[in-house]
C-alpha positions as CSV (number, residue, x, y, z in Angstrom):
1,X,113.3,70.7,120.3
2,X,116.6,71.4,118.6
3,X,119.8,71.9,120.5
4,X,121.1,75.4,121.0
5,X,123.3,76.6,118.2
6,X,126.3,78.6,119.1
7,X,126.4,82.2,117.9
8,X,128.5,85.2,118.4
9,X,127.8,86.3,122.0
10,X,127.8,89.9,120.9
11,X,125.6,89.5,117.8
12,X,123.2,86.7,118.5
13,X,120.8,87.0,115.6
14,X,121.6,84.3,113.1
15,X,120.4,80.7,113.5
16,X,123.8,79.5,112.5
17,X,127.3,80.5,113.5
18,X,128.2,84.1,112.7
19,X,129.8,84.2,109.3
20,X,133.5,85.1,108.9
21,X,135.7,87.1,106.6
22,X,134.0,88.9,103.7
23,X,130.6,87.5,104.5
24,X,131.0,88.7,108.1
25,X,131.6,92.2,106.9
26,X,128.6,92.0,104.7
27,X,126.6,90.4,107.5
28,X,127.5,93.1,110.0
29,X,126.9,95.9,107.5
30,X,123.5,94.6,106.6
31,X,122.6,94.3,110.3
32,X,123.4,97.9,110.7
33,X,121.1,98.6,107.8
34,X,118.4,96.5,109.5
35,X,118.9,98.4,112.7
36,X,118.7,101.8,111.0
37,X,115.7,100.9,109.0
38,X,114.0,99.6,112.1
39,X,114.4,103.0,113.8
40,X,112.2,104.4,111.0
41,X,110.0,101.4,110.3
42,X,109.0,100.1,113.7
43,X,106.9,103.1,114.7
44,X,105.3,103.0,111.2
45,X,104.5,99.3,111.5
46,X,103.0,99.7,114.9
47,X,100.9,102.7,113.8
48,X,99.7,101.0,110.6
49,X,98.8,97.8,112.4
50,X,96.9,99.4,115.3
51,X,95.0,101.9,113.0
52,X,94.5,99.1,110.4
53,X,92.7,97.0,113.0
54,X,90.3,99.8,113.7
55,X,89.7,100.4,110.0
56,X,89.1,96.7,109.4
57,X,86.3,96.7,111.9
58,X,84.8,100.0,111.0
59,X,81.2,98.7,110.7
60,X,81.0,97.1,114.2
61,X,82.8,100.0,115.8
62,X,80.5,102.6,114.1
63,X,77.5,100.5,115.0
64,X,78.6,100.5,118.6
65,X,79.4,104.2,118.8
66,X,76.8,105.6,116.4
67,X,74.1,102.9,116.5
68,X,71.4,105.4,117.6
69,X,71.6,107.2,114.2
70,X,72.7,104.4,112.0
71,X,70.1,101.9,113.0
72,X,66.3,101.9,113.1
73,X,63.7,99.5,114.2
74,X,62.8,97.2,111.3
75,X,59.2,97.6,109.9
76,X,57.1,96.1,107.2
77,X,55.9,99.6,106.3
78,X,57.1,101.2,103.0
79,X,59.9,103.8,103.0
80,X,58.9,107.4,102.9
81,X,59.7,109.1,99.6
82,X,63.5,109.6,99.3
83,X,62.8,113.1,97.9
84,X,60.9,113.8,101.1
85,X,63.8,112.5,103.2
86,X,66.2,114.7,101.3
87,X,63.9,117.7,101.8
88,X,63.8,117.0,105.6
89,X,67.7,116.9,105.6
90,X,67.9,120.1,103.7
91,X,65.5,121.8,106.1
92,X,67.5,120.6,109.1
93,X,70.8,121.8,107.6
94,X,69.7,124.9,105.6
95,X,73.3,126.2,105.3
96,X,74.6,123.0,103.8
97,X,74.2,121.3,100.4
98,X,73.1,117.7,100.0
99,X,75.5,116.0,97.6
100,X,74.6,112.3,97.7
101,X,72.4,109.7,99.4
102,X,73.0,106.1,100.4
103,X,69.7,104.2,100.7
104,X,69.4,101.7,103.6
105,X,71.3,98.5,102.9
106,X,68.7,96.5,104.9
107,X,65.4,97.1,106.8
108,X,67.3,98.0,110.1
109,X,69.5,100.7,108.6
110,X,68.9,104.4,108.3
111,X,69.2,106.5,105.1
112,X,72.5,108.4,105.0
113,X,73.0,111.8,103.3
114,X,76.2,113.5,102.7
115,X,76.2,117.3,103.2
116,X,78.7,119.8,102.2
117,X,78.7,122.0,105.3
118,X,81.9,123.9,104.4
119,X,84.2,121.7,106.4
120,X,87.0,119.6,104.8
121,X,85.3,116.2,105.4
122,X,81.6,117.3,105.2
123,X,78.8,115.8,107.3
124,X,76.7,112.7,107.4
125,X,73.1,113.1,108.3
126,X,70.9,110.0,109.0
127,X,67.2,109.8,108.4
128,X,64.6,107.2,109.6
129,X,63.4,105.9,106.2
130,X,60.0,105.0,107.6
131,X,59.1,108.4,109.2
132,X,61.5,110.9,107.5
133,X,62.8,112.0,111.0
134,X,66.3,113.3,111.0
135,X,68.0,111.1,113.6
136,X,71.3,113.1,113.9
137,X,74.6,113.5,112.2
138,X,78.3,112.5,112.4
139,X,81.5,113.7,111.0
140,X,83.0,111.2,108.5
141,X,86.5,112.0,109.9
142,X,85.3,112.0,113.5
143,X,85.4,109.4,116.3
144,X,87.8,106.5,116.7
145,X,87.4,105.3,113.1
146,X,87.9,108.8,111.7
147,X,91.1,109.3,113.7
148,X,92.4,105.9,112.6
149,X,91.8,106.8,109.0
150,X,93.5,110.1,109.3
151,X,96.6,108.6,111.0
152,X,96.7,105.7,108.6
153,X,96.4,108.0,105.6
154,X,98.4,111.1,106.3
155,X,99.5,111.2,110.0
156,X,96.4,113.3,110.9
157,X,97.9,116.3,109.1
158,X,97.1,117.2,105.5
159,X,97.5,121.0,106.0
160,X,101.3,121.0,105.4
161,X,102.2,120.6,101.7
162,X,105.3,120.8,99.6
163,X,106.1,121.2,95.9
164,X,108.2,118.4,94.4
165,X,109.2,117.5,90.8
166,X,107.0,114.6,89.6
167,X,108.5,111.7,87.8
168,X,105.3,111.5,85.7
169,X,106.3,114.8,84.1
170,X,108.6,112.7,81.9
171,X,105.7,111.3,80.0
172,X,102.6,113.4,80.7
173,X,101.7,117.0,80.0
174,X,101.1,118.2,83.5
175,X,103.5,120.6,85.3
176,X,106.8,119.3,86.6
177,X,106.4,120.8,90.1
178,X,103.3,119.5,91.9
179,X,101.9,119.8,95.4
180,X,102.0,116.9,97.8
181,X,100.9,116.4,101.4
182,X,103.9,116.2,103.7
183,X,102.3,113.7,106.1
184,X,101.5,111.4,103.2
185,X,105.1,111.7,101.9
186,X,106.4,110.7,105.3
187,X,104.3,107.6,105.3
188,X,105.5,106.7,101.9
189,X,109.1,107.0,103.0
190,X,108.5,104.9,106.1
191,X,106.8,102.3,104.0
192,X,109.9,101.9,101.9
193,X,112.1,101.7,105.0
194,X,109.8,98.8,106.0
195,X,110.6,97.1,102.7
196,X,114.3,97.5,103.5
197,X,113.7,96.2,107.0
198,X,112.0,93.1,105.6
199,X,114.7,92.4,103.0
200,X,117.6,92.8,105.5
201,X,115.7,90.9,108.2
202,X,115.2,87.9,105.8
203,X,118.9,87.8,105.0
204,X,119.9,87.9,108.7
205,X,117.3,85.3,109.8
206,X,118.1,82.9,107.0
207,X,120.2,79.9,108.3
208,X,124.0,80.5,107.7
209,X,125.1,76.8,107.5
210,X,125.8,75.3,104.2
211,X,123.3,73.3,102.3
212,X,125.5,70.2,102.3
213,X,126.0,70.1,106.1
214,X,122.5,71.1,107.1
215,X,120.2,69.9,104.3
216,X,116.5,70.3,104.9
217,X,117.2,71.1,108.6
218,X,118.1,74.6,107.5
219,X,114.6,75.3,106.2
220,X,113.1,73.7,109.3
221,X,115.2,76.0,111.5
222,X,113.2,78.9,110.2
223,X,110.1,77.5,111.9
224,X,111.9,76.4,115.1
225,X,111.8,78.2,118.4
226,X,114.5,77.5,120.9
227,X,112.3,77.6,124.0
228,X,114.8,75.9,126.3
229,X,117.6,78.3,125.4
230,X,115.9,81.4,126.7
231,X,117.4,84.8,126.5
232,X,118.0,86.6,123.2
233,X,118.0,83.3,121.2
234,X,114.4,82.6,122.1
235,X,113.2,86.1,121.4
236,X,115.2,86.2,118.1
237,X,113.4,83.0,117.0
238,X,110.0,84.3,118.0
239,X,110.7,87.6,116.3
240,X,112.1,86.1,113.1
241,X,109.4,83.4,112.8
242,X,106.6,86.1,112.9
243,X,108.4,88.2,110.4
244,X,109.2,85.3,108.1
245,X,105.6,84.1,108.0
246,X,104.2,87.4,107.1
247,X,106.8,88.6,104.6
248,X,104.9,88.0,101.3
249,X,101.6,89.5,102.5
250,X,103.4,92.4,104.2
251,X,105.2,93.4,101.0
252,X,101.9,93.2,99.0
253,X,100.1,95.2,101.8
254,X,102.7,98.0,101.7
255,X,102.7,98.2,97.9
256,X,98.9,98.2,97.8
257,X,98.8,100.8,100.6
258,X,100.9,103.1,98.3
259,X,97.8,103.2,96.1
260,X,96.3,105.9,98.4
261,X,99.5,107.9,98.6
262,X,100.0,111.2,96.9
263,X,103.5,111.1,95.3
264,X,104.0,107.5,94.4
265,X,100.3,106.7,93.5
266,X,100.1,109.8,91.3
267,X,103.2,108.8,89.3
268,X,102.2,105.1,89.3
269,X,98.7,105.9,88.1
270,X,100.1,108.0,85.3
271,X,102.5,105.3,84.2
272,X,99.7,102.7,84.4
273,X,97.5,104.8,82.1
274,X,100.4,105.0,79.6
275,X,101.1,101.3,79.7
276,X,97.6,99.9,79.9
277,X,95.2,102.7,78.8
278,X,91.6,102.6,80.0
279,X,88.5,102.2,78.0
280,X,87.1,105.7,77.0
281,X,83.6,106.6,77.9
282,X,80.9,105.8,75.3
283,X,79.1,109.1,75.9
284,X,81.0,111.9,74.1
285,X,79.4,114.8,76.0
286,X,81.1,115.2,79.3
287,X,81.6,117.5,82.2
288,X,84.9,118.6,83.7
289,X,83.8,116.7,86.9
290,X,85.7,113.5,87.6
291,X,85.0,110.5,89.8
292,X,87.7,111.8,92.1
293,X,85.6,114.9,92.8
294,X,83.0,112.6,94.3
295,X,85.3,110.9,96.7
296,X,84.1,111.2,100.3
297,X,85.9,110.6,103.5
298,X,84.7,107.2,104.7
299,X,83.1,106.4,101.3
300,X,86.0,106.2,99.0
301,X,85.7,105.5,95.3
302,X,87.8,102.9,93.6
303,X,91.3,104.4,93.5
304,X,91.8,103.5,89.9
305,X,88.8,105.4,88.6
306,X,89.6,108.8,90.1
307,X,90.4,110.4,86.7
308,X,87.3,109.1,84.9
309,X,85.2,112.0,83.6
310,X,81.5,112.0,84.4
311,X,79.3,112.2,81.3
312,X,76.9,115.1,80.7
313,X,73.2,114.8,80.6
314,X,71.4,115.7,77.3
315,X,69.4,118.9,77.8
316,X,66.2,119.0,75.9
317,X,64.7,122.4,76.4
318,X,60.9,122.8,76.8
319,X,58.7,124.9,74.4
320,X,59.3,128.0,76.5
321,X,63.0,127.5,76.6
322,X,63.2,126.4,80.2
323,X,64.7,123.1,81.4
324,X,62.7,120.2,82.7
325,X,63.1,119.2,86.3
326,X,65.5,116.4,87.1
327,X,64.0,113.0,87.8
328,X,63.1,112.1,91.4
329,X,65.3,110.3,93.8
330,X,62.7,107.6,94.0
331,X,63.1,107.0,90.3
332,X,66.8,106.8,90.8
333,X,66.4,104.2,93.5
334,X,64.3,102.1,91.1
335,X,66.9,102.5,88.4
336,X,69.6,101.4,90.8
337,X,67.7,98.3,91.7
338,X,67.1,97.5,88.1
339,X,70.9,97.9,87.5
340,X,71.6,95.4,90.2
341,X,73.6,97.8,92.4
342,X,74.9,96.3,95.6
343,X,72.8,97.1,98.7
344,X,74.5,100.0,100.4
345,X,75.2,101.8,97.0
346,X,75.4,105.5,96.8
347,X,73.6,108.0,94.5
348,X,75.7,111.1,93.8
349,X,73.7,114.1,92.7
350,X,74.5,115.8,89.3
351,X,76.7,118.8,89.1
352,X,75.9,121.6,86.6
353,X,78.6,123.9,85.4
354,X,79.5,126.4,82.7
355,X,81.9,125.4,79.9
356,X,84.6,127.7,78.4
357,X,82.0,129.2,76.0
358,X,79.7,130.1,78.9
359,X,77.1,127.4,78.1
360,X,75.6,125.5,81.0
361,X,76.6,121.8,81.0
362,X,74.3,119.5,82.9
363,X,75.9,116.7,84.8
364,X,74.4,113.2,85.4
365,X,73.5,111.1,88.4
366,X,76.2,108.7,89.4
367,X,75.4,105.3,90.9
368,X,78.3,103.5,92.6
369,X,78.8,100.6,94.9
370,X,80.3,101.8,98.2
371,X,82.7,100.1,100.5
372,X,82.9,97.4,101.5
373,X,83.0,95.9,98.1
374,X,85.2,93.7,95.9
375,X,87.0,94.6,92.7
376,X,84.3,92.9,90.7
377,X,81.6,94.9,92.4
378,X,83.2,98.3,91.6
379,X,80.7,99.9,89.2
380,X,79.8,103.4,88.2
381,X,76.6,103.8,86.3
382,X,75.8,107.3,84.9
383,X,72.1,108.3,84.5
384,X,70.8,111.3,82.6
385,X,69.3,113.6,85.2
386,X,66.3,114.6,82.9
387,X,65.3,111.4,81.1
388,X,66.7,108.7,83.4
389,X,68.5,107.2,80.4
390,X,71.6,105.1,81.0
391,X,74.5,107.2,79.6
392,X,77.5,105.0,80.4
393,X,79.0,102.4,82.8
394,X,82.5,102.3,84.1
395,X,84.3,99.6,86.0
396,X,87.8,99.1,87.3
397,X,88.4,96.9,84.3
398,X,87.8,99.8,82.1
399,X,90.8,101.5,83.6
400,X,93.3,99.0,82.3
401,X,95.0,95.7,83.4
402,X,97.5,97.3,85.8
403,X,94.6,99.1,87.6
404,X,92.7,95.8,87.9
405,X,95.6,94.1,89.6
406,X,96.2,97.0,92.0
407,X,92.6,97.4,92.9
408,X,92.5,93.7,93.7
409,X,95.4,94.2,96.1
410,X,93.7,97.4,97.5
411,X,90.5,95.5,98.2
412,X,92.4,92.7,99.9
413,X,94.2,95.3,101.9
414,X,90.9,96.7,103.0
415,X,89.7,93.2,104.1
416,X,86.8,93.1,101.5
417,X,88.0,91.1,98.5
418,X,87.7,87.6,100.0
419,X,85.0,88.4,102.5
420,X,85.4,87.0,106.0
421,X,88.6,85.2,105.1
422,X,90.2,88.4,103.9
423,X,89.3,90.2,107.2
424,X,90.6,87.3,109.3
425,X,93.8,87.2,107.2
426,X,94.4,91.0,107.6
427,X,93.6,90.8,111.3
428,X,96.3,88.2,111.7
429,X,98.7,90.3,109.8
430,X,98.1,93.3,112.1
431,X,98.5,91.1,115.2
432,X,101.8,89.6,113.9
433,X,103.0,93.1,113.0
434,X,102.4,94.3,116.5
435,X,104.2,91.3,117.9
436,X,107.2,91.8,115.6
437,X,107.6,95.4,116.9
438,X,107.2,94.3,120.5
439,X,109.7,91.4,120.2
440,X,112.2,93.6,118.3
441,X,112.1,96.1,121.2
442,X,112.6,93.3,123.7
443,X,115.6,92.0,121.8
444,X,117.1,95.4,121.6
445,X,116.7,96.0,125.3
446,X,118.3,92.6,126.1
447,X,121.2,93.2,123.8
448,X,122.1,96.8,124.4
449,X,124.8,97.9,126.7
450,X,124.8,101.1,128.8
451,X,125.7,104.0,126.6
452,X,125.1,102.1,123.3
453,X,122.2,101.4,121.0
454,X,123.0,97.8,120.7
455,X,124.3,98.0,117.1
456,X,126.7,95.4,115.9
457,X,130.3,96.6,115.7
458,X,130.9,98.2,112.4
459,X,133.9,96.6,110.5
460,X,136.5,99.1,109.4
461,X,136.3,97.7,105.9
462,X,132.6,97.4,105.8
463,X,131.1,97.5,102.3
464,X,128.0,96.4,100.4
465,X,128.0,93.8,97.7
466,X,126.8,94.6,94.2
467,X,123.5,92.9,94.9
468,X,122.9,95.1,97.9
469,X,123.9,98.1,95.9
470,X,121.6,97.2,93.0
471,X,118.7,96.7,95.4
472,X,119.3,100.1,97.0
473,X,119.6,101.8,93.6
474,X,116.4,100.2,92.3
475,X,114.5,101.3,95.4
476,X,115.9,104.8,94.9
477,X,114.7,105.0,91.3
478,X,111.2,103.7,92.1
479,X,110.9,105.8,95.3
480,X,113.1,108.9,94.9
481,X,111.9,110.6,98.0
482,X,113.2,107.6,100.0
483,X,116.5,107.8,98.3
484,X,117.1,111.3,99.6
485,X,116.5,110.2,103.2
486,X,118.6,107.1,102.7
487,X,121.5,109.2,101.5
488,X,121.2,111.5,104.5
489,X,121.3,108.4,106.8
490,X,124.4,107.1,105.0
491,X,126.1,110.5,105.3
492,X,125.2,110.6,109.0
493,X,126.7,107.2,109.6
494,X,129.9,107.8,107.7
495,X,130.6,111.5,108.2
496,X,129.1,112.3,111.6
497,X,129.1,109.2,113.7
498,X,132.6,108.2,112.7
499,X,134.0,111.6,113.7
500,X,132.4,112.0,117.1
501,X,133.8,109.7,119.8
502,X,130.6,109.5,121.9
503,X,128.5,108.8,118.8
504,X,131.1,106.3,117.7
505,X,130.6,104.3,120.9
506,X,126.8,104.8,120.9
507,X,126.4,103.5,117.3
508,X,128.9,100.7,117.6
509,X,131.6,102.1,115.2
510,X,134.8,100.1,115.1
């Protein structure tokens, strides 16, 4: 146990003495940045951590809540024809359209069909593969898992949209003004505020003593908790230690989470396609349907393959000019097995459409490995719907090197890339994130005075260094929507708070 280290009684946050002169101005200014970013980031961190825990354990939660439709009694009997199972589902839901099927991953699982019932998220119907009995259904976006996904992805509101200029318009041919989901944009902005919180917190937590006087003890102080001191010092140590330990993975998790966003991900994907172009499909005949059109709530495709075009089937007409019937689902299951698809894979039905000349273009069956999966297991195999011939195969690797790296991070984010270790690792991250929020609130409560927010006093000559300014400008360029909010916060602090006496006292203005 180390001896207590004296700190500024008003600003007990640093392991060493509060810095003085120019460094003090910088220190206090950055703490105000840390406080302001925390006002935005802490609710975001708490929401992401809690919902992330639910998403990490989707399978056991769904098994607990929907086990009556997702599970069946194992049997040595052969499965009923998948075409018969599909017919039973279509008969049970005559107003809906069956779009894909996920054969049982094991002998104790039911067959899952996705139905377009006119709702935004569709419907999952479950069938006993041994008897063909329709066991029931569930909404992909329903229940605890569905709510967690909606909150985690777009704050449970994707109805409110806004048009914004896209940075990608600088290099692609799409319109400049594009539509984005407001809830998703808010999460993006809060994610960047979290990066600011991490950077400023690391600076504040780092020992302030010189390397000559402290040596290796400075680094050890990062992992020391002053248990005997009590008060804010102990809570600061517990808060800072948790934050310091999870900084690298937290940054990677935030950046990988951006892969599902609307604004940043769209622009990033476009740039990635320019820098590391993907491998074009071998089959020249194609539809206008993309892999992104097959994305299902609760059964997401690899984020990097959303723009891949699905190849068209060849259409050999019969002697009377009619088209042959598509191959059976049972044949598709055999093809999937021969292709070595991962148990739990999905078969998406072909989509037929007219081209610009009015000719009917026949789509293909799409085999793809569903979540949970690793980056190496992300495969799309396209099968001619008439002949059963293999038309093409696409992987994340075919999307380019940048996509591969991002998909690896995304799979780790989902807790699937490294198996059980990945899940345990992300669970610890969620728990530490929750603890960081709780400890931050306790520190705030212990420090604040009546009528104030507990902010450090703002020096009259407070200013940022060129390094801090460069970091802010860089973030603003990469995340322009955050830059707008940051400018509003700066304007509020300098133009409003400073001019209103009550606000000046509340926000700790000098």
